C-alpha positions in Angstrom: -107.4 -42.9 102.1 -104.6 -45.5 102.5 -105.4 -46.9 99.0 -105.3 -43.4 97.5 -101.9 -42.7 99.2 -100.5 -45.9 97.9 -101.8 -45.2 94.4 -100.2 -41.7 94.4 -96.9 -43.1 95.6 -97.0 -45.8 92.9 -97.7 -43.3 90.2 -94.8 -41.1 91.5 -92.5 -44.1 91.5 -93.6 -45.1 88.0 -93.0 -41.7 86.6 -89.5 -41.3 88.2 -87.1 -41.0 85.3 -89.9 -40.6 82.8 -90.5 -36.9 83.3 -87.8 -34.2 83.1 -86.1 -32.8 86.1 -85.4 -29.8 83.9 -87.9 -28.5 81.5 -86.8 -28.9 77.8 -87.3 -26.0 75.5 -86.7 -25.5 71.8 -84.1 -22.9 71.0 -86.7 -21.2 68.8 -89.0 -20.8 71.8 -86.4 -18.8 73.8 -86.9 -15.9 71.4 -89.1 -13.2 73.1 -89.0 -10.6 70.3 -89.2 -10.8 66.5 -85.6 -10.8 65.7 -82.8 -13.1 64.4 -81.3 -14.5 67.6 -79.5 -17.6 66.6 -76.4 -18.6 68.6 -73.6 -20.8 69.5 -72.5 -19.9 73.0 -68.7 -19.5 73.4 -68.0 -20.9 70.0 -65.4 -20.1 67.4 -65.6 -18.1 64.1 -65.9 -20.3 61.0 -63.9 -19.5 57.9 -65.3 -19.2 54.4 -66.2 -22.6 53.0 -65.7 -24.5 56.3 -69.4 -25.5 56.6 -70.7 -25.4 53.0 -73.7 -27.5 54.0 -74.9 -24.9 56.6 -77.9 -22.7 55.6 -79.7 -20.0 57.5 -83.4 -20.1 57.5 -85.6 -17.0 58.1 -89.1 -18.2 58.6 -92.2 -16.0 58.6 -95.9 -16.3 59.4 -98.7 -13.8 59.5 -97.9 -13.1 63.1 -94.2 -13.3 63.5 -90.8 -14.4 62.2 -87.9 -16.5 63.5 -84.5 -17.8 62.6 -83.3 -21.4 62.4 -80.5 -23.4 60.8 -80.5 -26.2 58.4 -78.4 -28.6 56.4 -78.2 -29.1 52.6 -78.6 -32.9 52.0 -79.2 -32.8 48.2 -79.4 -30.1 45.5 -83.1 -29.9 46.1 -83.4 -30.7 49.8 -82.7 -29.0 53.1 -83.1 -30.7 56.5 -84.1 -28.9 59.6 -86.3 -29.3 62.7 -90.1 -29.7 62.7 -90.4 -27.0 65.4 -88.8 -24.6 62.9 -91.3 -25.2 60.0 -94.3 -25.5 62.4 -96.6 -22.6 61.8 -94.5 -21.0 59.1 -96.0 -19.6 55.8 -92.6 -19.4 54.0 -88.9 -19.4 54.5 -86.0 -17.5 53.0 -83.0 -19.8 52.7 -79.5 -18.2 53.0 -76.9 -20.3 51.1 -73.1 -20.1 51.4 -73.0 -17.4 54.1 -70.2 -17.1 56.6 -71.1 -13.5 57.3 -74.8 -14.0 58.1 -76.1 -11.1 56.0 -73.9 -11.9 53.0 -75.1 -15.2 51.5 -74.0 -16.3 48.0 -77.7 -16.4 47.1 -81.1 -16.9 48.7 -84.3 -18.7 47.8 -87.8 -18.1 49.1 -89.8 -21.3 49.6 -93.5 -21.5 50.5 -94.9 -23.9 53.2 -96.3 -26.1 50.5 -92.8 -27.3 50.0 -92.3 -28.2 53.6 -92.3 -31.9 54.5 -92.8 -31.8 58.3 -92.8 -35.1 60.0 -96.4 -36.2 60.1 -96.1 -37.4 63.7 -94.3 -34.4 65.2 -95.4 -33.8 68.8 -94.3 -30.6 70.4 -95.3 -31.6 73.9 -92.8 -34.5 74.1 -90.4 -33.1 71.4 -91.1 -36.3 69.4 -90.1 -36.6 65.7 -88.6 -33.1 65.5 -87.6 -33.2 61.9 -88.6 -31.6 58.6 -87.4 -31.5 55.0 -87.7 -28.4 52.7 -87.9 -29.0 49.0 -86.1 -26.3 47.1 -85.3 -25.3 43.6 -82.2 -27.0 42.3 -78.9 -25.4 43.5 -75.5 -25.8 41.9 -72.8 -26.9 44.3 -69.5 -25.0 44.8 -66.8 -24.6 47.4 -69.2 -22.5 49.5 -72.4 -24.4 48.9 -72.5 -28.1 49.1 -74.3 -31.1 50.6 -73.4 -33.0 53.7 -73.5 -36.8 53.7 -76.2 -38.7 55.6 -75.4 -41.7 57.7 -75.7 -45.1 56.0 -79.0 -46.8 56.7 -76.9 -49.7 58.1 -75.6 -47.4 60.8 -79.0 -46.7 62.4 -78.0 -48.3 65.7 -74.8 -46.3 66.2 -74.8 -44.4 69.5 -71.7 -42.2 68.8 -71.2 -42.1 72.6 -67.9 -40.5 73.5 -67.2 -39.1 70.0 -66.8 -35.4 69.4 -69.0 -33.7 66.8 -69.3 -30.1 65.6 -72.4 -27.9 65.8 -72.7 -24.7 63.8 -75.0 -21.7 63.6 -75.2 -17.8 63.9 -75.8 -15.5 66.7 -75.1 -14.4 70.3 -72.1 -15.7 72.1 -73.3 -15.6 75.8 -76.6 -15.4 77.7 -75.9 -11.8 78.4 -75.1 -10.8 74.8 -77.5 -8.3 73.2 -76.4 -8.4 69.6 -76.2 -11.3 67.2 -72.9 -12.6 65.8 -71.7 -11.3 62.5 -70.0 -14.6 61.6 -71.0 -18.2 61.5 -70.0 -19.9 64.8 -69.1 -23.5 65.6 -68.4 -25.6 68.7 -67.1 -29.1 69.3 -69.3 -31.1 71.6 -68.9 -34.6 73.1 -71.8 -37.0 72.6 -73.1 -38.6 75.8 -75.3 -41.6 76.4 -79.1 -41.3 76.3 -79.1 -42.8 79.8 -77.1 -39.9 81.1 -79.2 -37.4 79.2 -82.4 -38.9 80.7 -81.2 -37.9 84.2 -82.0 -34.3 83.1 -84.8 -34.6 80.7 -86.4 -38.0 81.5 -87.0 -41.0 79.3 -90.3 -39.8 78.0 -88.4 -36.9 76.3 -85.0 -38.6 75.6 -85.9 -41.6 73.4 -84.1 -43.4 70.6 -85.1 -40.5 68.4 -82.8 -38.2 70.3 -79.0 -37.7 70.6 -77.5 -35.6 73.4 -74.2 -33.8 74.0 -72.5 -32.4 77.1 -72.1 -28.6 77.3 -69.0 -27.9 79.5 -67.5 -24.5 79.8 -70.8 -22.9 78.8 -70.3 -24.0 75.2 -73.7 -24.9 73.7 -76.3 -24.4 71.0 -79.1 -22.0 71.7 -81.9 -19.9 70.2 -81.8 -19.7 66.4 -79.6 -22.7 66.1 -82.7 -24.8 66.0 -82.6 -27.3 63.1 -78.9 -26.7 62.5 -76.4 -29.4 61.9 -74.4 -31.7 64.2 -71.7 -33.3 62.1 -69.2 -36.1 62.7 -66.5 -36.8 60.2 -68.4 -35.1 57.4 -71.7 -36.9 58.2 -74.9 -35.3 59.5 -75.8 -37.1 62.7 -78.1 -34.5 64.4 -80.3 -31.5 64.0 -80.6 -29.1 66.9 -83.8 -29.8 68.8 -83.9 -28.7 72.5 -82.0 -27.7 75.6 -82.6 -26.6 79.2 -85.1 -23.9 80.1 -82.5 -22.9 82.7 -80.4 -21.3 80.0 -77.9 -22.0 77.3 -74.9 -21.7 79.7 -76.5 -23.8 82.5 -74.3 -26.8 81.8 -77.2 -29.1 81.1 -77.1 -31.4 78.1 -78.5 -30.2 74.8 -80.4 -32.6 72.4 -80.5 -33.2 68.7 -82.8 -35.1 66.5 -81.0 -38.4 65.8 -80.6 -38.6 62.0 -80.0 -42.4 61.9 -83.4 -43.0 63.4 -85.1 -41.2 60.5 -83.0 -42.5 57.6 -85.9 -44.5 56.1 -88.3 -41.5 56.5 -85.8 -39.2 54.8 -85.3 -41.6 51.9 -89.0 -42.2 51.5 -89.6 -38.4 51.0 -86.4 -37.2 49.2 -85.1 -40.4 47.6 -81.7 -39.6 49.3 
């Protein structure tokens, strides 16, 4: 009995800091009904052409549909989260929209053009990144690519810097209707060590970048896969937040683009 107790205590001690204190949840998985429910909580309205790299992604499968965000990284490539492409049969891409329902144009792309990370693991939110190969698009003031970080910057932490996240949808946990206009919010990047106090080191690895969410300003459902940009460079894709809610004050996490630069280049050539 004493040996068993010691073993249990040892396992508990070993797992302290590894496992989350708060359950992580993908923004997509907050959606309980088949509707477009993307959101930036307590954000600001974007103006036309402010985020030309932002796209809306309406995914569908035989059983359901869901909304995500994405970033144009080349005239034939969109970057989003693996948990967005996972299980989808196709996606309709909305280009150049500020008003969500009024894009400059759309494309329908089948799942055969999805390049989901081969080692994506939903349980530990590992490798949450996908590329979508599209037909070639012409760039303009309202539709354009965002730069990727230099491969040489893969070890940048960005800690303390303020980046901008964008997406469509609700503006509070109590809202019942999606936003008409593209929303954005400035968020301060925090250290992974601080983020691990909420989600644990098993979840928050070098593949992840976290931000603080003061004043109930955050990303949430439908923002999945959407951009986190710093000085015109894509540094994150919306990945997960707290199961306690989007206005809980817990950090939110993004896929760290610098970690995946070689993977992106290997698939897209970018």
